[in-house]
C-alpha positions, -999 to +999 in steps of 0.1 A: +094-339-683+109-365-700+087-387-677+057-370-695+067-377-729+074-413-719+038-417-705+021-399-732+041-421-758+032-451-739-004-438-738-002-432-776+013-469-785-013-486-763-042-468-778-028-477-812-028-514-805-058-518-789-087-529-807-111-501-809-129-481-839-104-447-851-131-427-836-130-439-803-089-440-802-088-404-813-114-394-785-096-414-759-063-396-775-079-362-769-092-368-736-056-383-722-038-354-740-061-328-721-055-348-687-019-350-694-019-309-699-038-304-668-015-325-648+016-307-662+001-272-655-006-285-621+031-297-614+043-265-629+023-242-600+037-264-576+072-263-589+068-225-590+051-222-555+082-246-541+107-220-559+093-194-542+091-207-508+128-219-515+138-183-522+120-167-494+135-195-469+169-187-482+166-149-477+156-160-441+183-181-435+210-154-450+192-128-426+198-151-395+233-160-404+240-122-407+224-118-372+243-144-356+276-134-372+270-099-357+263-115-324+294-136-322+328-124-312+344-124-344+314-102-356+317-081-327+356-075-330+355-070-366+327-042-359+347-027-335+377-028-357+358-010-381+347+015-358+382+021-344+394+024-379+382+055-380+399+073-348+432+065-354+435+028-370+433-006-348+463+002-324+445+036-308+429+030-274+395+035-265 
């Protein structure tokens, strides 16, 4: 956001010091400000899309980590311990 503000400020300063009439300068400022607004809107859409993609990927990674944990020996032992816990505790034989 700071970059866009700096870009806009630089454009305004350059236009004010350029040897043009007031009408031409105002028109150029209007055109450039519309272009900057359009670019900012595009960047916002891109940022939103990237955010949504990151959320989806994050959920996929969490689900995959859970599946891997459940497949691992530690995860299986945890599940078995929990299942046996209702049948007389961890020391009960199956």
